[in-house]
SEKEMAR-843113 format. One line per 8 residues: number of its first residue (from 1); their letters; for each residue x, y, z of N, C-alpha, C, CB. Coordinates in steps of 0.05 Angstrom, whole numbers, plus 32768, in hexadecimal, padded with zeros to 4 digits. Glycine has a CB too. Layout:
BEGIN
NUM> a> X,Y,Z,X,Y,Z,X,Y,Z,X,Y,Z  ...
END
This chain:
BEGIN
1> malkrnms> 8089,80E6,8189,8076,8103,8182,805F,80F6,8172,8087,811E,816C  8049,80FE,8186,802E,80F2,8181,8023,810C,8167,8018,80EF,81A3  800C,8103,815A,8001,8113,8148,7FEC,812A,814C,7FF9,8104,8139  7FEB,8140,8151,7FDB,8156,815C,7FDA,8167,8143,7FE7,8164,8176  7FBD,8176,814F,7FB0,8189,813B,7FC5,819F,8135,7F94,8195,8146  7FC7,81A4,811E,7FCB,81C2,8112,7FEE,81BE,8115,7FB8,81E2,8128  7FFA,81A6,8102,8011,81A7,8104,8025,81B8,80F5,8014,8192,8102  803A,81C1,80F9,804F,81D5,80ED,805B,81C2,80DC,8067,81E4,8103
9> qeemiafi> 8066,81D1,80C5,8074,81BB,80B2,8087,81AE,80C0,8082,81C6,8098  8098,81BE,80D1,80B0,81A9,80DC,80A4,8194,80F0,80C8,81BA,80ED  8094,8193,80FE,8087,8184,810C,8078,8167,80FB,8076,8197,8118  8068,8173,80DE,806A,8157,80CB,8080,8149,80C3,8060,815B,80B3  8096,8155,80BD,80B2,8148,80B4,80B5,8140,80CF,80CE,815C,80A6  80B6,814A,80DE,80C1,8135,80F8,80AF,811A,8100,80C3,8148,8115  809C,811C,80F7,8089,8104,8100,8098,80F7,80E7,8063,8108,8100  809A,80FA,80CE,80A1,80E9,80BC,80BF,80DA,80C9,80A3,80FA,80A0
17> dnelfpqi> 80CA,80EF,80C4,80E6,80E6,80CF,80EB,80D4,80EB,80F5,80FF,80D4  80DC,80E1,8103,80DF,80D0,811A,80D5,80BC,8125,80DF,80DA,8128  80B6,80BB,8115,80A1,80A8,811F,809F,8099,8108,8085,80B4,8128  8098,8099,80F1,808D,8092,80D8,80A7,807C,80D5,8089,80AE,80BF  80BC,808D,80C9,80CF,8079,80BC,80DC,8064,80D6,80EA,808D,80AA  80E2,8074,80EB,80EC,8059,80FF,80D9,8043,8101,80F0,8063,811F  80BB,8047,80FA,80AD,8030,8104,80AF,801C,80EC,808E,8038,810D  80A9,8030,80CE,80B2,801E,80BB,80C9,8006,80BF,80B9,802E,80A8
25> qkeiknwi> 80DD,8014,80C0,80F4,800A,80C4,80FD,7FF2,80DE,8101,8022,80C6  80F2,7FF8,80EC,80F1,7FE5,810B,80DE,7FD6,8104,80E9,7FF5,812B  80C5,7FD5,80FB,80AF,7FC5,80FF,80AC,7FB4,80DE,8092,7FDC,810A  80A3,7FBB,80CD,80A4,7FB4,80AF,80BE,7FAB,80A6,809D,7FCB,809E  80D4,7FB7,80AA,80EF,7FB0,809B,80F5,7F93,80B1,810C,7FD0,809C  80F1,7F96,80CA,80F7,7F7C,80D4,80E8,7F64,80CF,80F7,7F7E,80EC  80D5,7F70,80C3,80BB,7F56,80C0,80C9,7F4B,809E,808C,7F67,80BE  80D0,7F5E,8091,80DD,7F5B,8072,80F2,7F4E,806E,80E4,7F72,8065
33> ypkkqtgg> 8106,7F4E,8085,8126,7F4A,8085,8131,7F42,809A,8135,7F5F,807F  8118,7F24,80A7,8121,7F19,80BD,813C,7F05,80BF,810D,7F0D,80C5  8141,7EF7,80D3,8156,7EEA,80D9,8155,7ED1,80CA,8159,7EE7,80F4  813A,7ECB,80BE,8134,7EB3,80B1,812E,7EBC,8099,8120,7EA2,80BC  8129,7EA8,8083,8125,7EAC,8069,810E,7EAE,8061,812F,7E9B,805B  80FB,7EA6,806C,80DC,7EAC,8066,80CC,7EB8,8077,80CE,7E97,8061  80B6,7EBC,8072,80A2,7ED1,8086,809F,7EEB,8083,80A8,7ED3,80A1  808D,7EF4,808C,8087,7F16,8087,8072,7F1C,806A,80AB,7F28,807F
41> yfavtrqi> 806C,7F05,8066,8052,7F0D,804A,803C,7F1A,8053,8042,7EF3,803B  8028,7F0A,806A,8014,7F20,8072,8018,7F3A,807B,8005,7F19,8083  802B,7F3B,8093,8033,7F49,80A3,8040,7F65,8090,8045,7F37,80B6  8052,7F60,8080,805C,7F76,8074,804C,7F81,8066,806E,7F72,8067  803D,7F79,8058,802A,7F81,803C,800E,7F91,8053,801E,7F5A,8022  8007,7F81,8066,7FEC,7F8E,8078,7FEE,7FAE,8080,7FEB,7F7E,8097  800C,7FAB,808F,8017,7FC3,809C,801F,7FD9,8083,8032,7FBA,80B0  8026,7FD4,8071,802B,7FE6,8059,8011,7FF4,8050,8037,7FD4,8041
49> fcmvdflg> 8000,7FE0,804A,7FE6,7FF3,8043,7FDA,8005,8057,7FCE,7FE2,803B  7FD7,7FF6,806F,7FD1,8002,8086,7FE2,801F,8086,7FD7,7FEF,809E  7FFB,8026,8086,8007,8041,8084,8002,804C,8066,8028,803F,808B  7FFB,8045,805B,7FF3,804F,803F,7FD8,805C,8044,7FF1,8036,8027  7FC2,804E,804F,7FB4,805B,8054,7FB6,807A,805F,7FAD,804D,8060  7FC5,8077,8077,7FC9,8097,8082,7FDA,80A4,8073,7FD5,809C,809F  7FF1,809D,8065,7FF8,80B2,804A,7FE6,80B7,803C,800A,80AB,8036  7FD7,80AC,8033,7FC2,80AE,8023,7FAE,80C8,802B,7FB5,8091,8024
57> avysgypl> 7FA6,80C9,8040,7F9B,80D8,8052,7FA6,80EB,805B,7F95,80CD,8062  7FBC,80F9,8058,7FCF,8110,8061,7FDC,8114,8048,7FE4,8109,807A  7FDA,810A,8032,7FE2,8113,8018,7FC4,811B,800B,7FF6,80F9,8007  7FB7,810E,800F,7F97,811B,7FFE,7F91,8133,800F,7F77,8103,7FFE  7F8E,812E,802B,7F81,8147,803A,7F64,813A,803E,7F81,8165,8026  7F5C,814E,804A,7F42,814B,8058,7F31,8165,8054,7F47,8144,8076  7F2C,8170,803A,7F1D,818A,8036,7F02,818C,8047,7F17,818D,8017  7EFC,81AB,8042,7EE4,81AC,804F,7ED2,819F,8042,7EDB,81C5,8054
65> kerkndkn> 7ECD,819E,8026,7EB7,8197,801F,7EB3,8176,802B,7EB6,819C,8002  7EC3,8167,802C,7EC7,8146,803B,7EB3,814D,8054,7EEF,813B,8047  7EC6,8158,8060,7EC2,8161,8087,7EA8,8163,8084,7ED0,8183,8096  7E91,817A,8071,7E76,817C,8070,7E65,8165,806F,7E71,818A,805E  7E6D,8159,8064,7E56,8135,8060,7E61,811F,806E,7E54,8123,803D  7E75,812C,8083,7E88,8108,808D,7E88,8113,80A6,7EB0,80FB,807E  7E72,8117,80BA,7E78,811C,80D3,7E84,8102,80E0,7E60,8127,80E1  7E81,80EC,80DE,7E8D,80D7,80F0,7EB1,80D8,80E1,7E77,80B4,80ED
73> grniatsd> 7EB9,80E3,80CD,7ED2,80DC,80C9,7EDB,80C9,80B9,7EDB,80D9,80DA  7ECA,80BB,80AB,7EC6,80A8,8097,7EE3,80A7,8084,7EA9,80B1,8087  7EE0,80C3,8077,7EE8,80C8,8063,7F06,80D3,8062,7ED6,80D6,8059  7F0D,80D4,807D,7F28,80E0,8087,7F43,80CF,8073,7F2C,80DA,80AD  7F3D,80B2,8071,7F50,809F,8066,7F37,808E,8052,7F63,808B,8082  7F3D,8090,8034,7F28,8086,8025,7F40,8070,8015,7F13,80A0,8011  7F2F,805A,8008,7F40,8050,7FF3,7F4F,805D,7FDD,7F34,8041,7FE9  7F3A,8070,7FD2,7F47,8087,7FC1,7F61,8097,7FC0,7F3A,8099,7FC3
81> kaigfivk> 7F5E,809E,7FE3,7F6F,80A8,7FEC,7F8B,809C,7FEC,7F65,80AD,8001  7F8B,8084,7FF0,7FA0,806F,7FF7,7FA5,8069,7FD8,7F96,8054,800C  7F98,8064,7FC9,7FA4,8058,7FAB,7FAF,8073,7FA3,7F8A,8049,7F90  7FA5,8089,7FA0,7FB2,80A1,7F98,7FCE,80A9,7F9F,7FA4,80B5,7FA0  7FCD,80AC,7FBB,7FEB,80AA,7FC8,8000,8095,7FB6,7FE7,809B,7FEA  7FF7,8075,7FB5,800C,8062,7FA5,800C,806B,7F8B,8004,8042,7FA3  7FF6,8070,7F7B,7FFF,807A,7F65,8013,8094,7F5F,7FE8,807D,7F5A  8015,80A8,7F70,8021,80BC,7F6B,803D,80BA,7F72,8014,80CF,7F75
89> ffepkity> 8045,80A7,7F8B,8064,80A3,7F9D,806D,8094,7F8F,8066,8097,7FBB  8062,8073,7F92,806E,8058,7F8A,807B,805E,7F6F,8056,803F,7F88  808C,8054,7F69,809B,804F,7F51,80A8,8031,7F4A,80B0,8064,7F52  80A8,8028,7F34,80A3,8034,7F1E,8088,803A,7F0C,80B3,802A,7F14  807F,804D,7F05,8062,8058,7F00,805A,8041,7EEB,805F,807D,7EF3  8064,8036,7EDA,805F,8022,7EC9,8052,8009,7ED6,8076,801D,7EBC  805A,8001,7EF4,805F,7FE8,7F08,8042,7FFD,7F14,8088,7FE0,7F1F  8041,800A,7F1E,802C,8016,7F31,801A,802F,7F23,803D,8023,7F4C
97> nrdivtkl> 8011,8022,7F10,8003,8028,7EFC,7FE1,802B,7F09,800A,8012,7EE6  7FCF,8039,7F03,7FB4,8038,7F16,7FA6,801E,7F18,7F9D,804C,7F0A  7FA7,8010,7F01,7F91,7FF7,7EFC,7F99,7FE9,7F12,7F93,7FE3,7EE0  7FBC,7FDF,7F0A,7FC9,7FCE,7F1E,7FC2,7FD0,7F41,7FE6,7FD4,7F19  7FC5,7FEF,7F46,7FC4,7FF6,7F60,7FAF,7FF0,7F6C,7FC8,800E,7F65  7F9A,8003,7F58,7F7A,7FF9,7F65,7F78,7FE1,7F69,7F62,7FFD,7F53  7F7A,7FC7,7F5E,7F7F,7FAD,7F65,7F91,7FA4,7F77,7F84,7FA0,7F53  7FA7,7FAC,7F77,7FBC,7FA5,7F8F,7FAE,7FAA,7FB0,7FDA,7FBC,7F8A
105> ykmyrhgl> 7F9D,7FC6,7FAE,7F93,7FD3,7FC6,7F7B,7FC4,7FCB,7F8E,7FF3,7FC4  7F6A,7FC1,7FB7,7F55,7FAF,7FC7,7F59,7F95,7FC8,7F3B,7FAF,7FBC  7F6C,7F86,7FBB,7F6F,7F6B,7FC4,7F81,7F68,7FDF,7F7B,7F5A,7FAC  7F97,7F7A,7FE4,7FA6,7F71,7FF9,7F9B,7F80,8014,7FC5,7F75,7FF3  7F96,7F9E,800F,7F91,7FB2,8022,7F70,7FAC,802F,7F95,7FD1,8013  7F62,7FA1,8020,7F4A,7F9A,8031,7F47,7F7F,8035,7F31,7FA3,8025  7F4F,7F74,8025,7F53,7F4E,802C,7F68,7F4C,8042,7F61,7F36,800C  7F77,7F5C,8047,7F96,7F51,805D,7F82,7F60,807A,7FC5,7F68,8054
113> vhlyqpki> 7F7F,7F76,8072,7F75,7F82,8092,7F59,7F7D,8099,7F77,7FA3,8094  7F48,7F70,8089,7F2C,7F6E,808E,7F26,7F55,8097,7F1C,7F75,8077  7F33,7F39,8082,7F34,7F24,8076,7F47,7F16,807C,7F32,7F26,8061  7F5C,7F18,808B,7F74,7F0D,8092,7F83,7F00,807C,7F6F,7EFC,80A7  7F78,7EFE,805E,7F88,7EF2,8047,7F85,7F09,8031,7F7C,7ED3,803C  7F94,7F0D,801A,7F87,7F23,8001,7F6F,7F16,7FFB,7F99,7F28,7FE2  7F63,7F21,7FF0,7F47,7F1B,7FDB,7F4C,7F12,7FC0,7F37,7F35,7FD5  7F3D,7EFF,7FB8,7F40,7EF7,7FA2,7F29,7F0D,7F8B,7F3B,7ED5,7FA4
121> lklstkkr> 7F34,7F1C,7F85,7F1C,7F2C,7F6F,7F07,7F1A,7F56,7F31,7F42,7F59  7EF8,7F2D,7F57,7EEC,7F20,7F3F,7EED,7F37,7F24,7ECB,7F16,7F47  7EF1,7F2B,7F11,7EFE,7F4B,7EFE,7EE2,7F4D,7EEC,7F24,7F47,7EE2  7EDF,7F58,7EDF,7ECB,7F5F,7ECB,7EC6,7F4E,7EB6,7ECF,7F75,7EC0  7EE3,7F3E,7EAE,7EE4,7F2F,7E99,7ED8,7F06,7EA6,7F08,7F36,7E8C  7ED2,7F13,7EC1,7EC4,7EFC,7ED3,7EDC,7EE9,7ED7,7EA8,7EEB,7EC2  7EEF,7EF2,7ECF,7F03,7EE0,7ED8,7F0E,7EE8,7EF9,7F1A,7EE3,7EC2  7F23,7ED3,7F0D,7F1F,7ED9,7F24,7F3B,7EE2,7F1C,7F15,7EC6,7F3D
129> lawffyrg> 7F46,7EFC,7F33,7F67,7EFE,7F2F,7F6E,7EFD,7F56,7F73,7F26,7F19  7F7C,7EE1,7F59,7F8A,7ED8,7F70,7F9D,7EE9,7F74,7F94,7EBE,7F6F  7FA8,7EE4,7F8B,7FBF,7EF0,7F9A,7FD7,7EE1,7F9D,7FB8,7EF7,7FB2  7FEC,7EEB,7F9A,8008,7ED8,7F9E,8028,7EEA,7FA8,800D,7EC9,7F7A  802D,7EE4,7FC3,8044,7EED,7FC4,805C,7EE3,7FC0,8045,7EF3,7FD4  8078,7EED,7FB5,808E,7EDD,7FB3,80A6,7EF5,7FCA,8098,7ED9,7F8C  80BB,7EE5,7FD0,80CB,7EF3,7FDC,80E7,7EFB,7FC7,80D1,7EE3,7FF6  80F0,7F11,7FC3,810A,7F13,7FBB,8105,7F2C,7F9B,8116,7EEC,7FB4
137> kkhvdeik> 8116,7F2C,7F8F,8115,7F41,7F77,80FD,7F45,7F64,8129,7F3A,7F65  8107,7F60,7F59,80EA,7F69,7F47,80E7,7F4E,7F31,80F0,7F8F,7F30  80FD,7F47,7F25,80FB,7F30,7F17,810B,7F1B,7F21,8101,7F33,7EFF  80EF,7F06,7F19,80F9,7EE5,7F1B,80F5,7ED3,7F04,80EC,7ED6,7F32  8104,7EC4,7F08,80FE,7EAD,7EEC,80ED,7E9D,7EEF,8112,7E9C,7EE3  80E0,7E99,7F02,80CD,7E82,7EFF,80C6,7E84,7F20,80DD,7E60,7EF1  80AB,7E83,7F1C,8092,7E81,7F32,808B,7E64,7F32,8075,7E95,7F2A  8082,7E5C,7F4A,8071,7E3E,7F51,805C,7E4C,7F62,8085,7E23,7F65
145> igtdkger> 8042,7E47,7F57,802B,7E54,7F61,8019,7E33,7F67,801B,7E6F,7F46  8015,7E37,7F7E,7FFE,7E20,7F8A,7FDD,7E29,7F8A,8006,7E1A,7FAE  7FD4,7E16,7F77,7FBC,7E1D,7F78,7FA8,7E04,7F7A,7FB7,7E2D,7F61  7F8A,7E01,7F7F,7F77,7DF4,7F86,7F7B,7DDF,7F69,7F5A,7E09,7F8C  7F88,7DE8,7F55,7F85,7DCF,7F39,7FA6,7DC6,7F3A,7F79,7DE1,7F0F  7FB7,7DCC,7F4C,7FD8,7DC8,7F52,7FE9,7DD4,7F4E,7FE3,7DBA,7F4A  8007,7DD6,7F4B,8012,7DED,7F47,8016,7DF2,7F2A,802A,7DEF,7F56  8015,7E10,7F28,8017,7E1D,7F16,8039,7E23,7F11,8005,7E32,7F1C
153> ifknidhl> 8045,7E26,7EF9,8062,7E31,7EF9,805E,7E43,7EE4,807B,7E1B,7EF3  8064,7E5E,7EEB,8066,7E77,7EDA,8089,7E83,7ED8,8050,7E91,7EEC  8093,7E8A,7EC5,80AE,7E94,7EBF,80AB,7EB2,7EB4,80BD,7E80,7EA8  80C3,7EBD,7EBD,80CB,7ED8,7EB7,80B7,7EF0,7EC3,80CD,7EDA,7E99  80B4,7EEE,7EDE,809A,7EF7,7EEB,80A8,7F13,7EF4,808D,7EE2,7F07  8099,7F26,7EF8,80A4,7F44,7F00,808D,7F47,7F15,80A5,7F61,7EE5  8096,7F5D,7F30,8087,7F60,7F42,8071,7F71,7F37,8095,7F68,7F59  8058,7F6D,7F42,803C,7F75,7F39,8037,7F68,7F1C,8038,7F97,7F38
161> qvlfsesn> 8045,7F5D,7F12,8035,7F4F,7EFE,801F,7F41,7EFD,8040,7F42,7EF6  800C,7F40,7EEB,7FF6,7F31,7EE6,7FF8,7F16,7ED3,7FE3,7F44,7EDC  7FF6,7F03,7EE8,7FFD,7EE4,7EDB,7FE7,7ED4,7ED1,800A,7ED1,7EEF  7FED,7ECF,7EB4,7FD7,7EBF,7EAD,7FDA,7EAB,7EAC,7FCD,7EC2,7E9B  7FCB,7E99,7EB4,7FC9,7E75,7EAF,7FBD,7E6C,7E9B,7FBB,7E64,7EC2  7FCA,7E5F,7E8A,7FC6,7E52,7E6C,7FAF,7E36,7E7C,7FEF,7E44,7E58  7FBB,7E2C,7E8C,7FAD,7E0D,7E91,7F8C,7E1A,7EAB,7FCF,7DEF,7EA8  7F8F,7E28,7EB5,7F79,7E39,7EBE,7F71,7E56,7EB7,7F7B,7E39,7ED5
169> knynylvi> 7F65,7E55,7EA7,7F5A,7E71,7E96,7F4B,7E83,7EAF,7F3F,7E68,7E79  7F41,7E78,7EB3,7F2D,7E87,7EC9,7F37,7E93,7EDF,7F1B,7E76,7ED5  7F59,7E8C,7EE5,7F61,7E97,7EFF,7F7B,7EA7,7EF3,7F68,7E7E,7F19  7F7E,7EC4,7EF7,7F99,7EC9,7EF3,7FA4,7ED7,7F11,7F9C,7EDD,7ED8  7FBD,7EE1,7F17,7FC9,7EE2,7F29,7FDB,7F00,7F2A,7FD6,7EC8,7F2A  7FD4,7F12,7F41,7FE2,7F26,7F3F,7FFE,7F27,7F50,7FD0,7F3A,7F44  8014,7F22,7F54,802D,7F19,7F62,8033,7F30,7F73,8046,7F11,7F50  8043,7F31,7F89,804B,7F47,7F99,806B,7F3D,7F9A,8038,7F4B,7FB9
177> sidclyqd> 8079,7F49,7F95,809B,7F4A,7FA3,8096,7F53,7FBD,80B4,7F60,7F93  8090,7F4A,7FDB,8088,7F58,7FF2,80AE,7F65,7FF3,8077,7F3E,8011  80C1,7F66,7FEF,80D7,7F6E,7FEE,80D3,7F86,7FDB,80E9,7F58,7FE7  80C9,7F87,7FC6,80C7,7FA1,7FB4,80B4,7FAD,7FBD,80C3,7F9E,7F97  80A3,7FA6,7FCA,808E,7FB7,7FCA,809A,7FC7,7FEA,806D,7FA4,7FC7  80A4,7FBE,7FFD,80AF,7FC2,8012,80BF,7FE0,8013,80BE,7FAA,8016  80D4,7FD8,7FF5,80E7,7FED,7FF1,80D9,8001,7FE4,80FF,7FE6,7FE1  80C7,7FFB,7FCB,80B6,8011,7FB9,80A9,8028,7FDD,8090,7FF8,7F9F
185> fekavkqy> 809F,8014,7FE9,8093,8022,8005,80A1,8038,800E,8093,8010,801C  80BC,8032,800C,80CD,8044,8023,80D6,805D,800C,80EE,802F,8033  80D6,8054,7FF6,80DF,8063,7FE5,80C8,8080,7FDF,80E3,804E,7FCD  80AE,8076,7FDE,8099,8084,7FD8,8098,8099,7FF5,807D,806F,7FD2  809F,808D,800A,8094,809E,8021,80AD,80B4,8028,808B,8088,803F  80C8,80B0,801F,80DD,80BE,801E,80D9,80D7,8000,80F7,80A7,801C  80D1,80CC,7FEF,80C1,80E7,7FDD,80AA,80F7,7FE1,80BA,80E1,7FC5  809C,80EC,7FF0,8081,80F9,8001,8091,8109,8014,806A,80E2,8012
193> rdklvstk> 80A1,8105,8027,80AB,810F,803B,80B7,8134,8029,80C6,80F4,8048  80C6,8126,8015,80D5,813D,8008,80C7,814D,7FFC,80E7,8137,7FF6  80B1,814C,7FF2,8094,815E,7FE6,808E,8170,7FFF,8072,8146,7FDE  8084,815D,8013,8079,816E,802B,808A,8182,8031,8075,815E,8045  80A8,8181,8039,80B4,8198,8039,80B0,81AB,802E,80C5,8198,8036  80AC,81B4,8014,80AC,81CC,8013,8095,81D5,7FFF,80C7,81D5,800D  8081,81BD,8001,8063,81C1,7FF1,8047,81CC,800D,8059,8197,7FE0  804B,81E0,8007,8033,81E8,8019,8011,81DD,801B,8032,8204,8012
201> ylqrnwrt> 800D,81D6,8004,7FF2,81C7,7FFD,7FED,81AC,8007,7FF1,81C5,7FE0  8005,81A3,800E,8008,818B,8014,800B,818C,8032,801E,817F,8006  8016,8199,803D,8015,81A2,805E,7FF7,81AF,8067,802F,81BE,8062  7FED,81B8,8055,7FCB,81BE,805B,7FBB,81A3,805A,7FBA,81D5,8041  7FBD,8195,8046,7FB9,817F,8047,7FBC,816D,805F,7FC4,8179,8036  7FD6,8169,8065,7FE2,815F,8081,7FCD,8165,8098,8000,8170,8088  7FCC,8186,809A,7FBC,818F,80B8,7FA2,8182,80B1,7FB8,81B7,80C0  7F91,8185,809C,7F77,8183,8099,7F72,8167,80A1,7F6E,818B,8080
209> ainaickp> 7F83,8151,8097,7F82,812E,80A1,7F85,8130,80BD,7F9C,8117,8094  7F9C,8139,80C8,7FA5,8136,80E3,7F90,8146,80F0,7FC4,8140,80E9  7F89,8159,80EB,7F74,8162,8106,7F61,8153,8104,7F67,8180,8109  7F59,8150,80EC,7F3D,8138,80F5,7F45,8122,8101,7F2A,812B,80DC  7F58,8114,80FD,7F59,80F8,8108,7F68,8103,8125,7F6B,80DE,80F3  7F69,811C,8135,7F73,811A,814D,7F58,812A,8162,7F94,8128,814C  7F45,8132,8145,7F29,8139,8153,7F16,8124,8161,7F18,8144,813E  7F0C,811F,8174,7EFD,8111,818B,7EE3,810C,817C,7EF8,8123,81A8
217> r> 7EDA,80F8,817A,7EC6,80EC,815E,7EB3,80DE,8179,7ED9,80CE,813F
END
């Protein structure tokens, strides 16, 4: 089923059920649960954030005030809309708070899609926030991170925690469990889908975004 203009509520739900979810499970899930023990770090994260761009667009919509001043459709999907979707639907809220989500999006979305690997962020404190992936549960007892200063060991680590290095105070690390990111993403899509079923303004937002996506430019 392709996206089209003026989709009905039933077509919106059918798209999520028959197109989006199968794509998530056949493509991303296949990367994150491969028949080998490693792999999927960049591919999984890149694909999730590309889909979050789309979901942020249909969740927030493309209202008339945006359309009037956006003839090329550059604001159909924006960073703010994607971040808003994550903050609203990803759980738990204490993990996916706006500050962490903003750093997460800037680091992983823009870096992975445009620059191959996640970006290292310059913080207002003049420190650097670097990236690190791991595979596994939300909490791990120990992580080893390779740096240009040698290997660093951190203990009692949680998904999306910022790690502070005592041996290199100029660098902190934002760590992602890609297993947790995938699981939280899947739950977020289901939560959004359930609200879309019965929420008229979300259905309206979907139509305004999808109508703009389908418009020739």
